[in-house]
N, C-alpha and C positions, 0 to 999 in steps of 0.2 A: 504494500500500500504506500502511495506517495505521502510525503510529509506535508506538502503544501498544496499541490495541484490535484483537485478532484479526489479528496481523501477517501471517498466512499461512504459507506453507511454503518460501518462497524461501531464507531463511537456512539452514534445515536441509538444503536441497538442495545447497548449496555444500559442506556437510560430507560428504554422501553421495557427491558427485562428486570428492572429494579422492583423491589417490593412495593414501593410507592411511586406512582407516575400520575401526574396531573397534566391533562391535555391542554397545552398552550398553543397548539398549531394554528388557531385563528389569526395569530400575529402574522402569519405568512400572507394571508389575504390582504392585510394592510400594505405590506411591502409590495405585493404583486401589482397593486394599483399604481405604483409609482415607477415600475421598471421601465427603463429606457425613456424616462421623462426628465425634466429639469429638477424634479423633486426626488431623484433617485438616491440621494445621500442622507443617511440616517446615523445619528450618534445618540445612542441610548445609554444614559448613565444611571446607576443605582448602587446601593451599598454592597460591600463584599458579601459573598455567600447568598446573594439574592437571585441566583439562577442565570447569570449572564452566560456562563460557559455552556450550560445545558441548551440554551437557545441557539448559541452559535453552532453547536453540533447538529441540532435539528436542521438549521438552514443549510449547512454543508451537505447533509444527506438529501435534502429535498431538491436543491438546485444542481448538484454535481452531475456532469455528463459521465458517460462510461459505466454507469450502474443503473440498475432498475430498483428504485426504492419504493415502488408502489405498494409492496407488501407491508411497509412500515406505516404508510399514510392513508391507505384505503379505508381503514377503520377509525381514523381520527376525524376531528371536526372539519379540518380543512378540505376533506374530500367532498364536502357538500358545496364548496364554493365553485362558481362557474369558471374561475381562473385556475382551478386546481391542475387539470391536465395540461393546460397551455404552457406552464412553466416547470413542470416536473422533469428534472434531469435534463434541462435544456442549455445549461451554461457551463463554461469553464469557471470553476470555483477555486479561488485562492484563499486559504485559511492561514492566518498567522496568530499564534498566541504570543503576544509581545512580552508577556512576563517571563515565559520560558526562554525566549530568545535573549532577553536582557540578562538573565542569569547565566545562560550558556556563554555569553560574551564577557562574563565577569564585569558587568556593568560598564563596559566600554561601548558608548553609543556608535562611534565610528566603526568599530569592529563588528558590532551587531548588524548595522546596515549592510556592510560588505558581505557578511555571511548570509544574510537573508537573500540579498540580491543574487549572489553566486548560486545558492542552492535552488532558488526558484527558476533561474535561467537554465540550470542543468536539467531540471525536470521538463521545462519547455522544449529543450533540445531533444530530449528523449521522446517526448510525445509528438513532436513535429520535426522529424529529422530532415525534411525537405526544405526547411526555412534556414536562410543564412542570417544570423544575427550580427549586424554591423556594429552595434554598441552594447556588447554583453555586460558592461559594467553599469549600465543605466536601465533599471528595471522597467520604467515607463515606456522606453523605446522598444524593448523586447516584447512587452505586452501588446504594443501597437503593431509590431511586426506580425504577431500571430493573428490578431484581429483582421489586419489588412489582407492576409493570405487566406484565412478560413471563414471570415465573417461570422465568427462565433464570439459574442461579447462575454465579458468577465463579470462575475459576482465576486467582490472582494470583501472578505469578512476578517476584521481585526478584533481579537478579544483582548481586553485590558490594554487598550491603546494608551491610556494615561499613566501606565506604570513608570515610564521614563519621566513624565512630567512631575510625578510625586517624588521619585527617588533622586532625580537630578535637579530638584527645584531651585537650587542656587547656582547651578552650572549653566550660565546663559549660553555659552558656546555650544554645548551639547544639545540643549533644547532647540537652539536655532537650526542646527544641523538636522535634527530629527524632524522638526516641523517642515522644513524645506523639502526633505525627502518625501514626506507624506503628501505635501502639496503637489510635488511633481507627479506622483502616482495618480492623484485624483483630479486635480483642477483641469477642467475643460477637456477631458479625455473621452473621446467617442467610443473607446473600447469598453467602457464601463456600463453595464446594464443596471447594476445595483452595488452600492457601497454601504456596509453595515459595520459600525464600530461600537464596542461596548467599553465601559469604564466606570470608575467611581465619580470622576469629575467631568463636567461638561467641557466643551472646547475652550482652550485658554484664550482670554481676551487680551488685546493690546490696545488700550483706549477703547474705541468703538469698533475696532477691526480685529480680524483673526486670520492667521495663515490658512485656516481651514473653514473659511466663511461660507463655503459651498454646502456645508452640512446643516441639515435641520436637526435641532437639538431637542431631546425629550429627556427631562431630568426629574429629580424628586421635587422640584419646585414648579415644574410645568410638564407633566407627562402626556398631556393631551389624550388622544385615543389609545395610547399605550399603557394607560394606568392599570388596566386589569392584568397586564403582563409583568408588572413590577414584582409581584409576589403572588401568594394564594389569595383568592377572593373569599368572602364570607361563605358563599354556597359551596365552594370547593372544600373549605375546611370542615364545614358541617357534614358534608358527605364523607370525608375521611374519618371524622370522629364516629359517625354511625358505623362505618365499615370496620373500623379497628377498635370499637368499643372504648373510646376515649371521652373524657369529660369535656364537653364543648365550652362550658363556662370558664374552666381553668385554662383551656387553650386560648381563649379570648384574652383572659387576664395576662397571660404570659407573653403572647406573641402578636396580638393585634395592635392597633393604634396608628397605623399609617393610613391616611385618608386623603381622598381627592373629591372634587365636586360631584362627579358622576359615579365614583366608586368609593363609598364611605368607609369600607373596611378592607384593608390589605394586611396580610399576615406575613411575617418573616418565614419564607419557605424552608430554609435550611433547618430552622429550629423546630418547625412543625414536623418535618420528616424525622428529625432526631428524637423528638419526644415520643412519636409513635413507635419508632423502631426500638426504643429503650423502655417504653411503657412507663415513663415518668416525666414530670415536668421539671425544668430547671434551666439554667443558663448555658446554652450551647453556642449561639452565635458569638457571644462575647469572648469565647475561648479561641476563636479563630484569628484574633488579632491581639495586639499588646495594649496593656493598660496605659503605657506611657503616651500613646498617641492622644487619647482623650485628656490625660492630665496636662500635657504640654499646652493644649488649647485653652482649657478652663483656667489655667494659671496665668494667662497673658494679661499684661497690665493695660487693659483697655477700660476706660471710664464706664462704669455701670455694669461691666460684665459679671463681676462677682455677685452683685446683687441679683442680677437676672438668673444666674445659675442657682442661687439659693431659692429663688421663687419657683423655678422649674422643679427643683428637688422637693419642694413643698407641695407639688401638684398643681401649681398655678400656671396660667397661660401667660406667654410673653409675646409681644409684637416685634417682628424682625423685618427690617427693610433690606431686601436682597439686591437692590438696584446697582450698587457699586462693587459688588463682589467680583473679583477678577478671575474666578474659576481656577485658582491655584492654592497652594498651601504656604505661601510666602507673604503675599500682599495683604496685610491686615491693618487697616487704618482705624477702624472703629470696632466696637463690640458687634455691630451688625455683620461685619465680614466673618468674624469668628463663629457666630451663631448660624450664619448661612452655610458655612462649611460643615458644621455639625448636622445640618439637615441633609446635605449630600452624603455624609458618612453614615447616616442612619441613626445617630444618637438623639436627634430631635425629629419631630414629625409635624407636618402642617395639620392643624385642627380645624376642619371645615365647619364644625357645628358649635364653635365657641360663641359665647354671648358677647365677646368683644367685637366691635365693629371697626373696620379699617376703611379709609377712603382713598386708598392708593393701590393700584394693581401690583405694585412692587412690594407691598407689605403683607405679611402673613402672620397669623396667630399660630404659635407653635407650642408644643408640650413634649415632655418625655413620654414616649408612646406606650410603654408597657413595663411589666415587672422585670423582664429580662434586662432592659436597659437601665431601669432604676437601680438594679442590683450593681451594675457596673459603676454608676455614679457613686453609690455608697462605698464600693470598694476603693474607688479613687480617693475619696475624701478621708478615708480611715487614717492614713499616714501623711496627710497633706496639711502642713502647718497653716496654709492660707485658709483652710476650711475646717480648722479644728473645732470651732464652735458648732458647726453643722454635725460633725461626727459625734460630738459629746451628746447632742440631743438624740441622734439616731440610736446610739448605743444604749440609751435608757428607755427606748420606746416601749418595750414590752412591760417593763416594771411600771412605767407611767400609766399604761392602759389598765393594768391590774389595780393600781391605786384609784383610778377613776371608777372602776367597777365596784370597789370596796368603799366608795364614798369618802376617801381619805384626801380631802381638799388640801390639808396642810402639807402632805407629802408632794402633791402635785405642784403646789406653789414653790416648794423648796427646790424642785428640779429646775424650774425656770430661773429661780434666783441664782443658783449656782452657775448655770450655763451663761447667764447674762453677765454676772460679775467676772467670770473668767475669760469671756470671749466677747467683749463689747464691740469689737470691730465687725463681727458678723451679726450679732443680735442687737442692733441699734434700732430702737423703736422710735418712729416719728408720729404714728397715729395707730388707730385700731386695725387698719389694713396690715401694717407691719407686724403687729402682734398676731393677727390671724395667720400670716405666713409662717411665723415661728411655731405656733401651735400645730398647724398642719404638718410642718416638717417633723416635729417631734413625734407625731403619731403615725407618720406615713408607713414606716416599716412594719409596725405592729398591727395596723388595720388593713393592710393590703389583702389579706386572706379572709378577713371577717366582715369588713364594712365597705359600703359604697358611700363616698363622701359627696355632699352637695354644699356648695358655697352660696351664701346670700339667697337662701331659699325663701320664696314668698310664703308667709304663714300669717293668717289672721290679718292684723292691721299693720304689719311691717315685714322685715326681712330678718330671719335668723342668720347669724354669722356663719355657723358651721353646723351641719346636721350629718350624723353618721348613722346610716341605715344598715342593719344586719343583712348580709347576703343570704340568698335562699339556702335553707338548711342549717343556718348558724343560729344557735340558741344563746344569744347575748342581747343585752338591752340596747335600744337605740340611744344615741347621745345627741342632745340639743345644746349647743354651746352659744353663749352670748359673751362678747368680749368688750371690755371697757378700758379706757385710757384716761388716767388721772381722775377716776370717779370711785366706784366701789364694786366689789363682787355682789354685794346685796342689791345694788341698783340694777345689775345685769339680770339677776333672778327675778326681781320685781318687773322688769320690762318684759320678760318672757311671759309672765302671767297676765300683766295688764293689757298687753297687745295680743293676747290670745294666740301665741305662737303654737300652742298645742293643738289648735284646730287642724293643723296638718296631719295629726295622728288620729283623727276621728275614726278611721277605718283600720287602724293598726292594732294588732292583738297582743303585741308584746309589751315589755316594760320599757319605760323611757326615763333616762337620767337627765336632769337639768344641770348644766355646768356653767357657772358664772365665773369669769376670770377678769381681774383688773390689774393693771400695771401702774404704779405710782412713779411718776418721773422724779418727784422730789426725794423719795426714799430709795428709789431703784429696787423696789421689791414687788412681788406679785402676791395677790390674794386670790384664793379659790374657794368657792362654795359649791357643793354638789348635793342635790336633792333628788329623791325619787318623785316622779310626777304622779299626780292623782288624775287619772283619766276618767 
C-alpha cells in the first residue's frame, strides 16, 4: 500500500470494525457539493482527540482511485445521497499526516518538506511511468504534470496541518517556509478537485491576510454546517448508551457541553468511546495531553484573566471577544486572545443558551463544558500559587457541603473566613455577585454529582441567588441560598421568607434548607445561618 498516493481502504476498515462506530459519512455530501468549484478548500479545526484522523481516513477511502470501497459505504448514510456514486473512487488522493512527518524529520521543517516532496514524487513516478517530471523537487509542478497528462484531479487531505504552527510558533523562518510550500501546492491550482485540512487551530492570520486565504474555515467558534461532525451528537450518544447499557445522565455530565446554534449538544467522542469501552466514567481526554499547556495559558499576566478563570471554575459564564485572535499560540494581547485559544483547544465551550446577551457577532458567552474539563482545571490549580485560594476552597468542598446538610452555619462561615484571610488576592469581594462566585466555586466539586445549580432563579417576588436542586435519584435536601454584602445573614433568611422564594418549591416533595450568608467588609468575616424550610 502506498504511503501517500491512493492509500486504499484498509485504515478506514479498522474504524468500521471497531467496537464503537458512529456514522459521520454525511460530511462527504457537504464536500461533494463543492468539488471542482471555487469553494473546494476546507480547513476544519477542532480539539485533539475529536475524530479528525478518523474523518481523514474515511475521505481517503471514499475518494481514492484504484480501489473499490463501495462495500464500506453502501450501508452508510452517504449512500443515500445523489452524489454518492458520482465521486466514489474517482480521484487521485494524496494523504499527509503532518504530525508524523514532522516527527520523522526530527522537527526540521526544511527536511520535512524535502522528504514529503521526494516521497510523493517517487510514488507518482511509479504510478505514471510514462510522464517525465521536469521539476521533481517542486511538488506542485509534478502534480500539475500528472493532471495535464491524465486529466484526473487530486483530492489533497492534510491531517494536523497546524502541528508545525504550534511546535515552531516562535521560529518565523520555518513557519514562512512551511506556509509558502502549502500555498504553492494549493493556490490557484487547477489540478485540485478538493482540499481538506484538519487541525486544532484555524489558519494563521497576518493582519487581515493569510498565506492560505483560499481556505474556508470551520472552527469551534464558527463550524457552520459542520457542527454535527465536530463530535457525537445528542441522539448518537443516547443511542450508544441504550446499546451498551450506559447511564445517559452521567454521560451528559461528563462529556457534553459543546454547543452551537443548530446543534445544542456535542459530546467529546474520544471520551464517550473510552467510557463505554471501560464501562466507567472518568477523565480520558485530558490524559491525552499535558497539564502544562493549560497552566501556561491561565497563568498569563493579562488584565482580568485570573478573575475570569475563577468565575468559569465557579460555573459562571464569561463573555469573550474573539475578533482579534491571530489563530496562533504566541500573539496574546488581551485576556480575550487567551480565552479564545482555550475555546479552540476544547477547554472552554460556547454556551448558546446563556441568559447573557451579547450585541456583537465576534462575542460569545463561554463556560467550562463538563466534569471532565472541570477536573483538569482543578488539577491545574492544586499546585498553582497564583490560584491557591481557589484550591483551598475546592479542597474543603465536601466537608463544606456536609456542614450545610448538618445545619452547622458556624463551620460554614469559618471556611470562608479562613480562605479569605489567607488568599485575599483571589477572594476579593466587591459586591454580592463576587460573593456568589466564591460560594459557587467552593461547592462546585462536591455538588457536581448530586445537584443541578440554578443562579438568580425567579421565585415569588424576587430572585434567589443560588438554588441547588437534587439530581434524579439523589436523596438530599434542596438548598436555597441568599447572599448579602455588609448586611446580615438574618436579613438574607428574612428576605427568602418575605419575598416568598419558597413558592418555587410548591411542587417539590423533598426537604429544603435555607442558607443565608453575609460578608462584612468592615470585619472581613462571614456569617451563616441555615434553617430547614417549612413547606
